[in-house]
Structure formats: structure tokens, C-alpha cells
Residue frames relative to the residue before (quaternion, step in Angstrom):
aa qw qx qy qz dx dy dz
M 1.0000 0.0000 0.0000 0.0000 0.00 0.00 0.00
R 0.6482 0.5199 -0.3354 0.4438 3.57 0.96 -0.79
L 0.6344 0.5179 -0.3363 0.4649 3.59 1.02 -0.76
R 0.6474 0.5097 -0.3246 0.4644 3.60 0.94 -0.83
A 0.6528 0.5171 -0.3145 0.4556 3.57 0.96 -0.84
A 0.6572 0.5031 -0.3133 0.4656 3.57 0.98 -0.82
T 0.6471 0.5201 -0.3166 0.4588 3.56 0.99 -0.81
F 0.6510 0.5069 -0.3125 0.4707 3.57 1.00 -0.86
A 0.6505 0.5232 -0.3227 0.4461 3.58 0.94 -0.83
L 0.6438 0.5147 -0.3218 0.4659 3.58 0.98 -0.82
A 0.6476 0.5133 -0.3190 0.4641 3.59 0.93 -0.85
A 0.6343 0.5336 -0.3329 0.4497 3.56 1.02 -0.78
W 0.6611 0.4968 -0.3119 0.4678 3.58 0.95 -0.82
M 0.6234 0.5423 -0.3394 0.4496 3.59 1.08 -0.74
L 0.6691 0.4812 -0.2959 0.4829 3.56 0.96 -0.87
A 0.6401 0.5262 -0.3408 0.4441 3.60 0.94 -0.76
A 0.6384 0.5520 -0.3341 0.4196 3.57 0.99 -0.77
L 0.6261 0.5685 -0.3436 0.4084 3.56 1.17 -0.49
V 0.7950 0.3554 -0.1454 0.4695 3.58 1.05 -0.66
L 0.4039 0.6988 -0.4956 0.3209 3.59 1.19 0.31
P 0.5713 -0.6143 0.4114 0.3564 3.62 -1.10 0.55
A 0.6179 -0.5670 0.4031 0.3664 3.52 -1.25 0.51
H 0.2946 -0.7431 0.5759 0.1715 3.55 -1.22 0.60
A 0.7633 0.2249 -0.1608 0.5839 3.59 1.25 0.10
Q 0.4633 -0.6708 0.5051 0.2832 3.54 -1.18 0.53
T 0.6273 -0.5398 0.4087 0.3847 3.53 -1.26 0.47
E 0.1225 -0.7952 0.5915 0.0523 3.59 -0.89 0.92
P 0.6148 -0.5348 0.4041 0.4157 3.61 -1.13 0.37
F 0.5025 -0.6387 0.4866 0.3204 3.57 -1.06 0.78
A 0.1003 0.7982 -0.5836 0.1105 3.58 -0.75 1.02
I 0.2116 -0.7472 0.6117 0.1507 3.54 -1.24 0.49
Q 0.2103 -0.7712 0.5940 0.0902 3.52 -1.19 0.65
K 0.3680 -0.7090 0.5559 0.2300 3.57 -0.93 0.88
I 0.1051 -0.8166 0.5668 0.0301 3.57 -0.79 1.05
A 0.7726 -0.0222 -0.0014 0.6345 3.60 1.25 -0.24
D 0.6942 -0.4591 0.3261 0.4482 3.57 -1.26 0.22
G 0.8433 0.0988 -0.1088 0.5170 3.59 -0.50 1.18
D 0.6733 0.4666 -0.2854 0.4975 3.59 1.28 -0.08
Y 0.0029 0.7990 -0.5988 0.0550 3.55 -0.87 1.03
V 0.1321 -0.7833 0.6032 0.0719 3.52 -1.23 0.52
H 0.1858 -0.6970 0.6727 0.1644 3.51 -1.24 0.59
F 0.2642 -0.7731 0.5599 0.1378 3.56 -0.68 1.10
G 0.2890 -0.7408 0.5810 0.1739 3.57 -0.75 1.06
Q 0.6237 -0.5356 0.4131 0.3919 3.53 -1.29 0.33
V 0.3794 -0.6442 0.5993 0.2863 3.55 -1.24 0.51
A 0.4070 0.6860 -0.4555 0.3954 3.54 0.22 1.33
M 0.5261 -0.5574 0.5223 0.3738 3.49 -1.38 0.07
T 0.5754 -0.5753 0.4431 0.3764 3.59 -1.18 0.50
T 0.0757 0.7600 -0.6428 0.0591 3.56 -1.08 0.90
A 0.6408 -0.4850 0.4065 0.4346 3.55 -1.25 0.14
A 0.6314 0.5628 -0.3355 0.4148 3.59 1.03 -0.79
N 0.7728 0.3215 -0.2003 0.5092 3.62 0.93 -0.78
A 0.3851 -0.7745 0.4367 0.2475 3.59 1.35 0.10
G 0.6485 -0.5408 0.3220 0.4282 3.56 1.14 0.56
D 0.4320 0.6998 -0.4586 0.3367 3.59 1.24 0.36
I 0.3313 0.7784 -0.4615 0.2669 3.56 0.55 1.23
A 0.6681 0.4601 -0.2976 0.5035 3.59 1.28 -0.06
N 0.4776 -0.6472 0.5131 0.2998 3.52 -1.23 0.53
L 0.1605 -0.8028 0.5736 0.0265 3.54 -0.89 1.07
G 0.2450 -0.8088 0.5237 0.1072 3.58 -0.94 0.86
I 0.1167 -0.7440 0.6533 0.0773 3.52 -1.31 0.55
V 0.0211 -0.7761 0.6302 0.0063 3.59 -0.87 0.94
V 0.1503 -0.8071 0.5697 0.0391 3.56 -0.74 1.12
G 0.1392 -0.7899 0.5942 0.0603 3.55 -0.72 1.10
R 0.7394 -0.3784 0.2972 0.4709 3.57 -1.30 -0.22
D 0.8109 0.2971 -0.1172 0.4903 3.57 0.96 -0.88
A 0.8283 0.0468 0.0467 0.5564 3.57 1.03 -0.72
V 0.4072 -0.6928 0.5558 0.2127 3.52 -1.44 0.13
A 0.1439 -0.7285 0.6569 0.1307 3.50 -1.32 0.53
V 0.1551 -0.7426 0.6374 0.1353 3.56 -1.07 0.72
I 0.2380 -0.7738 0.5803 0.0888 3.51 -1.07 0.84
D 0.8053 -0.0755 -0.0750 0.5833 3.52 -0.20 1.49
T 0.2765 -0.8144 0.5049 0.0738 3.53 -1.07 0.80
G 0.6184 -0.6030 0.3294 0.3814 3.59 1.25 0.18
G 0.6457 -0.6126 0.3593 0.2805 3.48 -1.37 0.34
S 0.7655 0.1614 -0.1566 0.6028 3.60 1.24 0.35
V 0.6127 -0.5302 0.4116 0.4172 3.54 -1.24 0.30
A 0.5807 0.5740 -0.3854 0.4298 3.61 1.08 -0.58
V 0.6582 0.4862 -0.3082 0.4852 3.60 0.98 -0.84
G 0.6394 0.5264 -0.3275 0.4548 3.59 0.97 -0.82
R 0.6542 0.4952 -0.3214 0.4728 3.58 0.98 -0.74
A 0.6331 0.5191 -0.3366 0.4652 3.57 1.00 -0.74
L 0.6296 0.5196 -0.3253 0.4773 3.58 1.06 -0.76
R 0.6485 0.5098 -0.3175 0.4677 3.60 0.92 -0.88
A 0.6498 0.5072 -0.3190 0.4677 3.61 0.96 -0.83
A 0.6281 0.5361 -0.3324 0.4556 3.58 1.04 -0.78
V 0.6351 0.5140 -0.3296 0.4731 3.59 1.02 -0.80
Q 0.6798 0.5039 -0.2978 0.4419 3.58 0.89 -0.88
K 0.6272 0.5078 -0.3317 0.4886 3.58 1.16 -0.54
L 0.6718 0.5271 -0.2834 0.4365 3.52 1.12 -0.77
T 0.8032 -0.0583 0.1211 0.5804 3.58 0.94 -0.94
D 0.4003 -0.6930 0.5391 0.2626 3.55 -1.26 0.43
K 0.4440 0.6831 -0.4598 0.3533 3.58 1.28 0.18
P 0.5178 -0.6737 0.4267 0.3098 3.60 -1.00 0.76
V 0.4538 -0.6128 0.5609 0.3225 3.55 -1.27 0.44
R 0.1957 -0.8135 0.5424 0.0747 3.53 -0.43 1.26
Y 0.8079 0.1385 -0.0301 0.5721 3.57 1.03 -0.84
V 0.1160 -0.7053 0.6932 0.0929 3.50 -1.24 0.75
I 0.1022 -0.8173 0.5671 -0.0037 3.56 -0.45 1.28
N 0.1380 -0.7794 0.6068 0.0725 3.59 -0.73 1.05
T 0.3678 -0.7659 0.4905 0.1938 3.58 -0.76 1.07
H 0.7688 -0.1508 0.0621 0.6183 3.62 1.25 -0.28
E 0.6872 -0.5717 0.3093 0.3244 3.58 -1.30 0.14
H 0.4580 0.7170 -0.4567 0.2599 3.64 1.13 -0.15
P 0.6365 -0.5945 0.3364 0.3581 3.60 -1.00 0.85
D 0.6624 0.5217 -0.3225 0.4303 3.61 0.93 -0.81
H 0.7111 0.4240 -0.2549 0.4995 3.61 1.24 -0.17
V 0.8042 0.3004 -0.1428 0.4926 3.62 1.14 -0.50
F 0.5197 0.6641 -0.4268 0.3266 3.63 1.17 -0.31
G 0.6552 0.5163 -0.3198 0.4494 3.60 1.18 -0.32
N 0.3908 0.7698 -0.4540 0.2204 3.59 1.25 -0.14
A 0.6097 0.5916 -0.3608 0.3848 3.60 0.99 -0.78
A 0.5742 0.5968 -0.3816 0.4105 3.62 1.14 -0.49
F 0.7415 0.3770 -0.2090 0.5141 3.58 1.19 -0.47
A 0.4304 0.6796 -0.4786 0.3519 3.58 1.24 0.23
N 0.8344 0.1882 -0.1615 0.4922 3.56 -1.19 0.68
T 0.5163 0.6161 -0.4346 0.4062 3.57 1.12 0.70
G 0.5506 -0.5939 0.3946 0.4341 3.55 1.30 -0.22
A 0.4912 0.6571 -0.4338 0.3727 3.60 1.28 -0.02
T 0.3326 -0.7101 0.5890 0.1954 3.55 -1.17 0.71
F 0.2976 -0.7590 0.5542 0.1676 3.56 -0.89 0.95
V 0.1209 -0.8121 0.5701 -0.0279 3.54 -0.85 1.12
G 0.1981 0.7946 -0.5592 0.1291 3.55 -1.01 0.79
H 0.7238 -0.3801 0.3580 0.4512 3.54 -1.41 -0.04
H 0.5736 -0.6158 0.4051 0.3574 3.58 -1.04 0.69
N 0.6587 0.4888 -0.3195 0.4744 3.62 1.20 -0.37
L 0.4939 0.7163 -0.4161 0.2641 3.60 1.19 -0.35
P 0.6415 0.5119 -0.3658 0.4389 3.67 0.83 -0.70
A 0.6685 0.4908 -0.3066 0.4671 3.60 0.93 -0.85
S 0.6413 0.5198 -0.3282 0.4591 3.59 1.03 -0.78
M 0.6321 0.5278 -0.3265 0.4641 3.58 1.04 -0.78
R 0.6590 0.5032 -0.3074 0.4669 3.57 0.96 -0.86
A 0.6955 0.4950 -0.2776 0.4407 3.56 0.95 -0.93
H 0.8160 0.2897 -0.1201 0.4856 3.58 0.82 -0.97
G 0.5070 0.6988 -0.4107 0.2931 3.59 1.17 -0.50
P 0.6727 0.4890 -0.3335 0.4440 3.65 0.74 -0.84
F 0.6255 0.5313 -0.3284 0.4677 3.59 1.02 -0.79
Y 0.6632 0.5010 -0.3115 0.4607 3.60 0.91 -0.90
L 0.6576 0.5121 -0.3191 0.4511 3.59 0.88 -0.91
H 0.6697 0.4868 -0.2981 0.4751 3.58 0.94 -0.84
S 0.7071 0.4877 -0.2774 0.4303 3.57 0.79 -0.99
F 0.7272 0.4386 -0.2457 0.4674 3.58 1.00 -0.76
R 0.4468 0.7005 -0.4651 0.3056 3.61 1.19 -0.11
D 0.7044 0.4323 -0.2764 0.4904 3.57 0.90 -0.80
V 0.6458 0.5420 -0.3196 0.4325 3.59 1.12 -0.63
L 0.7860 0.3123 -0.1451 0.5134 3.57 0.80 -1.07
G 0.5073 -0.6200 0.4319 0.4143 3.53 1.19 -0.61
A 0.6024 -0.6073 0.3802 0.3519 3.57 -1.05 0.76
A 0.6370 0.5442 -0.3439 0.4241 3.59 0.96 -0.82
A 0.6677 0.4907 -0.3055 0.4691 3.61 0.96 -0.84
I 0.6734 0.4901 -0.3073 0.4604 3.60 0.90 -0.85
D 0.6346 0.5477 -0.3469 0.4208 3.58 0.99 -0.70
Q 0.6432 0.5109 -0.3280 0.4665 3.61 1.19 -0.35
V 0.5770 0.6243 -0.3764 0.3683 3.60 1.19 -0.49
R 0.0453 -0.7491 0.6601 0.0327 3.51 -1.12 0.77
L 0.3176 -0.7449 0.5570 0.1844 3.54 -0.80 1.03
I 0.0301 -0.8327 0.5501 -0.0549 3.54 0.04 1.38
P 0.2200 -0.7964 0.5474 0.1334 3.61 -0.41 1.14
P 0.5828 -0.5777 0.4243 0.3829 3.55 -1.21 0.36
T 0.3080 -0.7206 0.5886 0.1983 3.52 -1.26 0.57
V 0.6831 0.3328 -0.2653 0.5935 3.57 1.28 -0.25
L 0.1166 -0.8283 0.5480 0.0064 3.53 -0.54 1.26
V 0.2895 -0.7475 0.5800 0.1452 3.55 -1.02 0.92
D 0.2597 -0.7837 0.5503 0.1250 3.56 -0.62 1.18
H 0.7898 0.0114 0.0225 0.6128 3.57 0.99 -0.86
T 0.7547 -0.1977 0.1601 0.6047 3.54 0.49 -1.24
M 0.0049 -0.7695 0.6384 -0.0159 3.53 -1.26 0.51
T 0.2165 -0.7514 0.6021 0.1614 3.55 -1.16 0.57
L 0.1531 -0.7506 0.6378 0.0795 3.55 -1.19 0.75
D 0.2250 -0.7873 0.5644 0.1047 3.55 -0.92 0.92
L 0.1807 -0.7917 0.5790 0.0721 3.55 -0.77 1.11
G 0.6109 -0.4964 0.3498 0.5079 3.55 1.34 0.06
G 0.8312 -0.1281 0.0365 0.5398 3.56 -0.13 1.29
R 0.7244 0.3097 -0.2125 0.5781 3.58 1.25 0.24
T 0.1105 -0.8159 0.5676 0.0036 3.56 -0.55 1.27
L 0.1868 -0.7588 0.6181 0.0849 3.49 -1.00 0.97
L 0.2238 -0.7518 0.6101 0.1120 3.55 -0.95 1.00
L 0.1274 -0.7899 0.5990 0.0328 3.56 -0.60 1.20
T 0.0644 -0.7937 0.6048 0.0111 3.57 -0.92 0.94
A 0.2244 -0.7462 0.6177 0.1067 3.55 -0.89 1.08
W 0.2330 -0.8285 0.5002 0.0952 3.57 -0.49 1.20
S 0.0455 0.7508 -0.6588 0.0140 3.49 -1.27 0.64
P 0.5259 -0.1243 -0.8403 -0.0434 1.60 -2.27 1.04
P 0.7458 -0.3325 0.2694 0.5104 3.61 -1.24 -0.13
A 0.0922 -0.7859 0.6112 0.0172 3.58 -0.97 0.90
H 0.7854 0.1133 -0.0487 0.6066 3.61 -0.14 -1.20
T 0.7449 -0.0536 0.0324 0.6642 3.55 1.13 -0.86
D 0.5863 -0.5588 0.4257 0.4035 3.58 -1.26 -0.28
C 0.7305 0.3676 -0.2259 0.5293 3.59 1.26 0.23
D 0.2195 0.8148 -0.5041 0.1838 3.60 1.01 0.85
L 0.0214 -0.7943 0.6061 -0.0360 3.56 -0.87 1.03
T 0.1428 -0.7750 0.6082 0.0951 3.58 -1.05 0.75
V 0.2238 -0.7591 0.6014 0.1099 3.54 -1.27 0.55
L 0.0778 -0.8004 0.5945 0.0026 3.56 -0.70 1.14
D 0.2742 -0.7132 0.6237 0.1648 3.55 -0.81 1.06
E 0.2918 -0.8157 0.4759 0.1515 3.55 -0.23 1.30
G 0.6092 0.5615 -0.3538 0.4341 3.59 1.21 -0.37
T 0.7898 0.2842 -0.1392 0.5254 3.56 0.95 -0.90
H 0.3447 -0.7537 0.4762 0.2938 3.58 1.33 -0.19
T 0.3923 0.6814 -0.5009 0.3618 3.52 1.00 0.96
L 0.1958 -0.7963 0.5686 0.0651 3.55 -0.76 1.12
F 0.1581 -0.7275 0.6625 0.0831 3.55 -0.91 1.05
A 0.1518 -0.8821 0.4453 0.0244 3.54 -0.02 1.37
G 0.3572 -0.7062 0.5324 0.3005 3.58 1.16 -0.23
D 0.7581 -0.3946 0.2683 0.4445 3.57 -1.16 -0.56
L 0.3993 0.6505 -0.5357 0.3612 3.57 1.08 0.62
V 0.7499 0.2431 -0.1753 0.5898 3.60 1.28 -0.22
F 0.0449 -0.7522 0.6574 -0.0029 3.53 -0.97 1.04
L 0.0679 -0.7643 0.6393 0.0497 3.53 -1.09 0.77
D 0.8376 0.0807 -0.1160 0.5276 3.60 -0.77 1.10
H 0.6689 0.4041 -0.2642 0.5651 3.62 0.97 -0.79
I 0.4990 -0.6716 0.4510 0.3107 3.60 -0.73 0.98
P 0.5074 -0.6255 0.4874 0.3372 3.65 -0.98 0.75
V 0.2247 -0.7672 0.5905 0.1109 3.53 -1.18 0.66
I 0.2287 -0.7872 0.5636 0.1017 3.57 -0.64 1.16
D 0.0918 0.7967 -0.5893 0.0978 3.55 -0.52 1.23
G 0.6878 0.4235 -0.2720 0.5231 3.54 1.31 -0.03
S 0.7191 -0.3538 0.2992 0.5179 3.56 0.05 -1.31
L 0.4391 -0.6831 0.5202 0.2647 3.57 -0.85 1.00
K 0.6875 0.4733 -0.2909 0.4676 3.58 0.83 -0.94
G 0.6442 0.5187 -0.3273 0.4569 3.57 1.00 -0.74
W 0.6359 0.5241 -0.3309 0.4599 3.60 0.98 -0.80
L 0.6610 0.4932 -0.3065 0.4753 3.58 0.94 -0.83
D 0.6272 0.5285 -0.3272 0.4693 3.58 1.14 -0.60
V 0.6726 0.5051 -0.2890 0.4572 3.58 1.04 -0.81
L 0.5990 0.6372 -0.3750 0.3075 3.61 0.88 -0.86
P 0.6778 0.4771 -0.3435 0.4415 3.70 0.73 -0.78
R 0.6698 0.4809 -0.3042 0.4771 3.60 1.03 -0.72
L 0.5987 0.5513 -0.3461 0.4668 3.54 1.11 -0.70
A 0.6600 0.5413 -0.3040 0.4230 3.58 0.95 -0.88
E 0.6220 0.5714 -0.3289 0.4225 3.58 1.23 -0.46
L 0.4906 0.6591 -0.4459 0.3550 3.61 1.18 -0.22
S 0.4574 -0.7282 0.4508 0.2393 3.56 -0.95 0.93
A 0.2618 0.7570 -0.5428 0.2528 3.53 0.57 1.23
V 0.2687 -0.7307 0.5924 0.2074 3.54 -1.30 0.31
R 0.7738 0.1220 -0.0722 0.6173 3.58 1.29 -0.40
V 0.1716 -0.7911 0.5807 0.0870 3.56 -1.16 0.56
V 0.2719 -0.6904 0.6475 0.1737 3.49 -1.22 0.75
P 0.2472 -0.7838 0.5420 0.1755 3.64 -0.44 1.08
G 0.6082 -0.5462 0.4123 0.4022 3.56 -1.21 0.29
H 0.7735 0.0503 -0.0120 0.6316 3.57 1.18 -0.67
G 0.5901 0.5209 -0.4505 0.4213 3.51 -1.15 0.78
H 0.3746 -0.7845 0.4641 0.1698 3.54 -0.73 1.14
R 0.6896 0.4101 -0.3194 0.5043 3.61 0.76 0.99
I 0.4589 -0.6277 0.5532 0.2989 3.51 -1.37 0.36
G 0.2555 -0.7742 0.5633 0.1340 3.58 -1.09 0.75
S 0.4603 -0.6231 0.5475 0.3165 3.55 -1.26 0.45
W 0.3082 -0.7783 0.5294 0.1378 3.56 -1.09 0.76
P 0.6178 -0.2354 -0.7492 -0.0418 1.50 -1.90 1.70
G 0.3311 0.7903 -0.4711 0.2095 3.59 1.25 0.20
A 0.5538 0.6271 -0.3837 0.3910 3.57 1.21 -0.48
L 0.6290 0.5489 -0.3395 0.4334 3.59 1.20 -0.33
D 0.4964 0.7200 -0.4123 0.2552 3.59 1.17 -0.49
D 0.7025 0.4658 -0.2836 0.4572 3.60 0.78 -0.99
E 0.6447 0.5232 -0.3121 0.4618 3.55 0.96 -0.87
R 0.6516 0.5085 -0.3166 0.4654 3.59 0.92 -0.89
R 0.6475 0.5145 -0.3256 0.4583 3.60 0.93 -0.85
Y 0.6538 0.5100 -0.3223 0.4566 3.58 0.90 -0.86
L 0.6945 0.4775 -0.2938 0.4510 3.60 0.77 -0.94
L 0.6423 0.5051 -0.3208 0.4790 3.58 1.04 -0.74
T 0.6344 0.5211 -0.3329 0.4639 3.60 1.03 -0.72
V 0.6413 0.5084 -0.3214 0.4764 3.60 0.93 -0.84
E 0.6530 0.5125 -0.3200 0.4566 3.58 0.95 -0.86
A 0.6898 0.4887 -0.2933 0.4465 3.58 0.81 -1.00
D 0.6527 0.5141 -0.3177 0.4569 3.58 0.94 -0.86
A 0.6654 0.4993 -0.3094 0.4607 3.57 0.92 -0.94
R 0.6570 0.5099 -0.3234 0.4513 3.59 0.86 -0.85
R 0.6488 0.5250 -0.3170 0.4506 3.57 0.93 -0.85
L 0.7062 0.4598 -0.2693 0.4661 3.58 0.87 -0.92
I 0.6105 0.5285 -0.3488 0.4757 3.58 1.09 -0.63
A 0.6520 0.5195 -0.3110 0.4565 3.57 0.96 -0.90
A 0.6842 0.4775 -0.2705 0.4802 3.58 1.11 -0.71
G 0.4999 -0.6816 0.4118 0.3406 3.57 1.24 -0.06
T 0.3450 0.7503 -0.4928 0.2743 3.58 1.24 0.42
P 0.4048 -0.7184 0.5005 0.2638 3.62 -0.78 0.89
L 0.7098 -0.4919 0.3040 0.4021 3.55 -1.22 0.57
A 0.6893 0.5136 -0.3062 0.4091 3.57 0.71 -1.03
K 0.7036 0.4314 -0.2605 0.5009 3.59 1.07 -0.71
A 0.6486 0.5438 -0.3198 0.4259 3.59 1.11 -0.60
V 0.6127 0.6061 -0.3575 0.3597 3.60 0.93 -0.89
P 0.7070 0.4576 -0.3087 0.4420 3.65 0.77 -0.82
L 0.6744 0.5009 -0.2939 0.4560 3.61 1.25 -0.29
I 0.6244 0.5820 -0.3428 0.3922 3.57 1.11 -0.63
G 0.8598 0.1597 -0.1376 0.4652 3.55 -0.97 1.00
Q 0.3994 0.7653 -0.4531 0.2225 3.61 1.20 0.00
S 0.6013 0.5638 -0.3734 0.4256 3.62 1.09 -0.48
E 0.6541 0.5161 -0.3045 0.4616 3.60 1.24 -0.28
R 0.3655 0.7884 -0.4554 0.1938 3.59 1.26 -0.18
G 0.7463 0.4421 -0.2443 0.4335 3.59 0.78 -0.93
H 0.6285 0.5808 -0.3181 0.4079 3.59 1.26 -0.16
W 0.7985 0.3320 -0.1104 0.4899 3.59 1.15 -0.50
Q 0.3910 -0.6610 0.5866 0.2572 3.54 -1.19 0.64
L 0.8168 0.2013 -0.2080 0.4991 3.56 -1.18 0.74
F 0.1991 0.8206 -0.5123 0.1564 3.57 1.18 0.59
D 0.7272 0.4373 -0.2575 0.4623 3.59 0.77 -1.02
D 0.6044 0.5571 -0.3594 0.4418 3.60 1.18 -0.35
Y 0.8311 0.2524 -0.0902 0.4872 3.56 0.92 -0.88
N 0.5715 0.6133 -0.4216 0.3457 3.64 0.97 -0.52
P 0.6353 0.5258 -0.3750 0.4233 3.67 0.86 -0.67
R 0.6700 0.4680 -0.3210 0.4786 3.62 0.93 -0.73
N 0.6119 0.5271 -0.3569 0.4693 3.61 1.06 -0.65
A 0.6542 0.5122 -0.3150 0.4588 3.57 0.95 -0.86
T 0.6394 0.5251 -0.3127 0.4666 3.56 1.04 -0.81
A 0.6650 0.5017 -0.2952 0.4678 3.57 0.94 -0.91
A 0.6706 0.5043 -0.3009 0.4533 3.58 0.91 -0.89
F 0.6551 0.5134 -0.3068 0.4617 3.56 0.89 -0.96
S 0.6728 0.5052 -0.2961 0.4521 3.58 0.92 -0.96
E 0.6723 0.4946 -0.3009 0.4613 3.59 0.97 -0.79
L 0.7417 0.4413 -0.2389 0.4450 3.55 0.78 -1.03
E 0.5900 0.5901 -0.3692 0.4091 3.59 1.14 -0.61
W 0.7892 0.3069 -0.1377 0.5138 3.56 1.03 -0.78
E 0.3576 0.7331 -0.5182 0.2573 3.63 1.08 0.43
């Protein structure tokens, strides 16, 4: 019964996160050059709303001699189209690859903007199964948030090129190293993209800056991945969320501290026999002043951590 209650509580927090009001206003779509051939669009640090069209994730563009790769496509087809238009203003080279870093709506709902363009979709080997498992729930849950018209445009397009461990993609004089991470961490289909020429890492949601990390896979798995992630030969990182670039690997420090704090608090309360409902408001509270959207996401993180660690 306790496991069922914990699972129900986590699902409730996930649903609540979908309908909270926006924390930022809609801004013009813009891209920023961060290294030679590397560009980023910074999404808002906010919850998804109709007003921001799901433009809450950071999206990447890498331009090679012959072709372009885009990394994530945003939280609606409107955002995906804006990203495609930004690429077309930047270069006349074709988009050869659309790389999704995981299955969350704010990273894949824009995929339809790149359908029928000749682009190949690339992702973690678990991504197709994750899309099948969670996609219908996301489409249903976001219908009220984004609006029916926006959701009706979304197509859940899975990758046809799957990364089992590592893979390289060549854009012409520019090689991208793709790494599929395990065990489950932020999700069970986390993928990173490293531009080996500029040592720029597009980390997806394995890295959060300023925006509180969100545990949707495994707290223990994420902590297991972090030391190996830190070994990548990057000098800068584009986080999945957070309106800035981080230096590498120092950008992991705050996230690691938060996750370790959540783990320690949950273990202490579990050992003391504290029930879930009383434990959740206590877990991670020392981190409150360090993160945006803390009250939106820390309760669900606490629920996920307690549920995972209680039954290990």
C-alpha cells in the first residue's frame, strides 16, 4: 500500500507541474553564437503555458561544412518552426540530423517542423519505447495547457538512427560525439552531444543550471552517471534548462550538491520511519535559495527520491 501511495503521489505532482502558471513572459525567438559553428536558443525558465508555447528548453544548432544538426526541437510545433526558420536565416545548408536528447515534450513536440525535410531523426536506443509509453499521456495532459490546436499539430516522431552507447555524426569537417547514458538518470533515454571540434557539450537535461533539476528517471542512476559525464572532453556546456552556458565540468557542482542533498534527506527520514506525506515537505529544503522553480519541482523530486530509496 505504501508503494501504491507513493506512486500515486508522484503522478499527482507530475500532473500539477503541467498546469502551474508561467513564471516568465513570451520573448522573441533568438539564437546566440557560443562557439564557431555552435548556436543555442535559450528557452524560458518557466512552466509550459499557451502563452510561451512550450518554449522552455534550450535548443542547439551545429553548422558544419556540408550540413546542420539541430539538438531538440522545443515544446510545440510553433517553436520547432521558429527553430527551423532560425536555421534557414543562419545558413542555406540542409538540416541533416534532428537529435532528441530524451522524450520530454519540451524537447520533442517540435519535431513535426522537421518532418518531410530529409532530416534523419537520432536518439537514445530507448527513446522510441519511451515515446510509445509516455507520448499518449503527454498529448492528453498538455491539451489543456497548450491548447487543442497546438496539440493537434504535434507528431511524436521517433528516431530512426539509434545510439546504443556512442556514435559519431559528420557534418563535414565537424564531428559530433553522441553518448547514450545508462542507467536511467534524468530519464531512461538521456543522450548528450559533444562537438569535438569546439569542445561544446549539449547535455540535454542531464545538466540544469539555475532551473532546479527534475528527477523523472532515477536519483541513484543520475548520481552514478555524473562522474562519467564529467569525463567528457568539453570546455563549455549548454544545459537543458537555464539561461546561460556553463564551464565544464564545474557546471555539474550545483546539480550534484542538490541531488546529494535530496538523497541524504530522504535516507535520513526513511531511517526515522517518517511517512511519505510528512517527509516530502522536509526533503531538499536547504537548497531552496539556490534554484528557480523550486516550489514547482522540489516536491515531486522529493516524492520520487523517497519512493525509490524506500524500496531499494
